N, C-alpha and C positions, 0 to 999 in steps of 0.2 A: 392552202392556208383557207382559205372562204373561196368559195363558188361561187358568190355572185359579184365579186367587187370590183365590178364596169360600171364604176360613178355612169358614164358619159352613153356610150355607146350606143344603146336602145334610144334615146334622143334623137341621133339619126336618122332611124327608122322607123320612130312614133312619129311622127310628123311631117310628113308629106304634103301639108298643104301650106307651112311655111317657106311665104317668098319671100327666098333671097338672092342680093345680086354677086352671083360665083361671076368667077376671075372668064371665065371661057362663056357667059351672060352678058357681061357687059357691054354694051354698047362706046360706039366711038364716044360718042357725046360724054357719057359717064365717066370714061377709061380718061379722058381727058381731065375732067372735072375734079377727076378723085385724085389725079397727080398732082395738081395745082393743090388740094387742101395739104395732099401729102409734104408739100412741099414746106407748105405751113406751120404742118403739125414737125416734120426735121426741125424747121428754124428756131421755133420755138422751147425743144428737145436742147438743140446746141445751148442754146442760152444760156439752159439750169445749169446744162453740165460741167456749163464753162465755170460758174461759182462752187464747184463739190472739190475745190481741190484739197482742202483739208478734213474733207470727208473722210471715212470706209468705205468705200465702193461695193454695194450689196448685189443691184438686177436692175439689169432695165429691157420689159418686154416689146415688141412691137407688136400690136395684135394684128394689125392689120397687114401687115408680110407676111408674119406667124398664120394665121387663116389663110393667105391667098395660098401659099404653098399646100396647102391643101384642099382646095378648092372653095374655100366659103368666104362669106363677106364678114368686115364688119369696119364702121368707121374709121380712119384713119386715129390711132392711139395709141399714144407709147409711154409706158410708166417708168419711172426710174425712183429706185430704194437705198437710201444709203444711209448714214451712219454715224454717232459720234457715240461711242462706246461711254464714256463718261456719265453723261446726260443722259443714257439711259439707265445708269447704275446707278444714278442716284433717287432718277422716277424710278425705283422697282424697291428701291433701298426703302423694308420696312411699311410698303405698299403691298396691295393688292397683283399679285402676279398677273393677272390678267392685262393690267396695263398693255404687258408683251405684245399684244393681242393687236394693237395699234402704233406700235413700234417698231422698225424708226420711221424714220422722215420717209414719205410717202407724198410725190412727183406725180398728174399724167396728163401729159399734155395734147388736145383730144379736138374733135369737129363732131359735132353734132349731128345724125342722119336730116336729108336735107335739109343743107344747109356749107357756106364755102366760108363762112367763121370759125375761128378758132378761140379753143379754151384751155386754161388751164387748173385743173385742182388741186385738191393736197389735203391731207389728215389737219383740222387745227389744231392748235392749245385749248381751244377752247370747246372745241369737239370733248376731245379726252377729258378735259377736265368734268364736263356736263356727264360722261358716259361710266366714269372710275367714282366720280363724287371727290373730284379730290381742287384743294386748291389752290388759286391762279398764281402764288408765289412759288409750288415747286414746279412751276410749268415755264416760267420763266425765260428759263436760260435756253430749253427748247423754242420760244415763242421767236425767241430774239436772233436763233440759229437759223429758222424756216426763214424770220423776215428777209436776212440777210442774201439768202439764194431769191426770196419772188422776188428783191429789187433788181433785179436779171431784170426783167420783161415788166412792160403799160399793165399797168392797174383795173386799166378797162376789159383785159382780157380773161382776169380771176372768175371765177366761177364761185362763190360763196356760199356755202352750203349751212341751210337756217337750224337751227342747233336748239329752237324755243321750244320744239315738241322734243329732246334726245332728254330721259333719263336715266336713272341711276342701271345698267346691264341692259341699253338696247341695242336688242339686235344681238348680242349671245346665243351661242348653242352652247353649252355647256353640260357636257357628258362624265360620267367617273367611269377612271380604270378597273376594274378586277386582278390589275397586274402590276409590278413594281415601274418604277420609269427606265428603267433602259430594257426591258423586255416592253413596256409599249411602246416604247421610241421604236422601236426596232422590228416589231408587228406592222407597225403604218408603213418602215419605209417599203415592207416586202408588202407589202397589201396595192400602194402607190406604183411601185416595179410590178407587179402584176397586170398590173393593165396595158395593152398593149398601147393607145394610143396617150397615156400619161408619160409625165415624168416632173423626178424633180426639179427645180429652179436653182434654189437655195436654203442655206440650209445656217440659222443664227441661234448661236448658244450664247445667253442671257448671262450665264452662270459664268463660263471662262471667262468672259470680256471683265462681269465685276470684278473676280481676279486679277487683274492688270491691273486697275483701278484701285487694287486695298476694301471693298466690300464685298463681301460674303453674302451669299444669294442662294435658295433651294436652287436644285434643279430645272431650266427653263430655258427652253427649246422651239425654236417658231420653227415651222416647216413652212416651202414656198414652190405650189406646185398644182399642173392646171395642165390641159389636153384643146390646144388651137379653135377643132373643127367644132364641137358642143360649145367651148369656149365662146366663139363668135357667133352662134345662133341665139346664147344669153345676153347677149352685150350691144350685137346688131341695134337696135331701140334702144340701148340702153349704154352709151360707151361707157358716161361718168362711171358706173359699176367698173371700171378699172383702177378706181384708188382702193376697195375693200374687198373685192370681190374677186377678180378676178387676175395676179395670179390668184390660186385658193394661198389661204392661209392659215395653219394650223398649228396651234401650239398646246406646248405640250410640258405639263410642267405638277414638281411635289411640295404640298403647300406647308405649313410648320406641325400641320397631326399625323403630316408621312403618306398623307393621304392623296393620289395619282390623276388628275385632272387634265383631260383631253378640251379644245373650247376652239371655234369657228364661228367666223360673219355669216350674219346669218344672211342669205340671197335676198330673198323678198321683202325682207325689212329694210333695207338701204334700198330695192327697187321702187318702193312707196315712200321713201322717207324724199330721194332724187327724183324722185317720178311720176309720182302718184299713185303706182298702178304697178303689177307684173304680170309677166307673158309668162307663159304654158314653160316654155323650155328652163327658165328660171324655176319655176316650181317640182319639174321633174329631176334638173341638178341638186336642189337645194332636199331634197328627200333620199334621191335616193347615195348622196351624201352622207346624209345625217346617218342615216340603214347600215348603210357601207361601215362608219367608222367605230356606229356600236356595236357590230359586229367583231370586229380587228378587237377591242378595246375590251369582251365578257367574257368571262369561262364560258 
C-alpha cells in the first residue's frame, strides 16, 4: 500500500556513532548493576499491579527486556496501562475526543541512566486538564482512582511532571484523514503491520466502552504499537518517555461534523518537557512517523 512505511528501521543504520550498551557488550559490573536495578523496578511495578484488581487490564510493556531480546539497551522501564471505562466515558462525553489520547491510566516504573534509584511516573489529572482545557471537577474521579493506585508506593519515588508550561494542545500532532473512520483505521493497521519489526500491542475502542455505560460517543479508537530496538535508541537517554511516547499511541476519531482525524504525541515536545533536550533518534522517529501516517490517510 505504501512503500516507505518503515518508520524505524532506518534509525538502526543511520546512526552508527550512537553508543549503546548492548547485552553482548555489557561488562560484568554493568550487568550486575542493571540486574539490581531491574529488581527494584520489578518490585515497584508489582506494587502498582497489586492495586489494579478493580481496573480493566490493558497492557504492560517491559522496555528493557524487550530491547535486550533485540540486542539493544535501554534503562529498566515498565509501563502499565489500565482502564476504567466509566471514568473514560464520562470524561469524553460532550468533550473533545482528543482527551482520549491521554486515557486510560498510564504508570511507568523506571530508572534514569547512570543511576541506581528508581522512579514512578504517570499521566496526572492536572496535566490532562491543562492540555485539554478541562475543569478539575471533571477529573475528580480520575484523580481519586489514580491516587488510590499510587498509594501503593512511597511518595519519594514519584517523578512529578511540571505542568506550568503545559498549554492547550501541548505536544499533539493532529492530522485530517481523507477517508471515513473505518477505512482510516483499517489503513493505519495495515501500515503498522507491514513493518517487520513493529507490532500492534493493543487497541481501545472508547465508543464501544461508552455504550456499555449508556453514553453515546462518536467513533474513537486508540492504537498502541511500537518497535523495541528503535524505541530503545530513543529512550536510552530519556526513559521517562515511556509514559507518553513509547509505546506509540495513535488516536483515530470522527468528530461531530463527520470529519476523521488522527492524533499522536510529539516525541520531541515530551523529551524537551522531561529532559530539556531531544536526541537525533527521537527526531528521526518523530519525522518518519508523521510522514508515514500522513501518507496512509491521504488520497
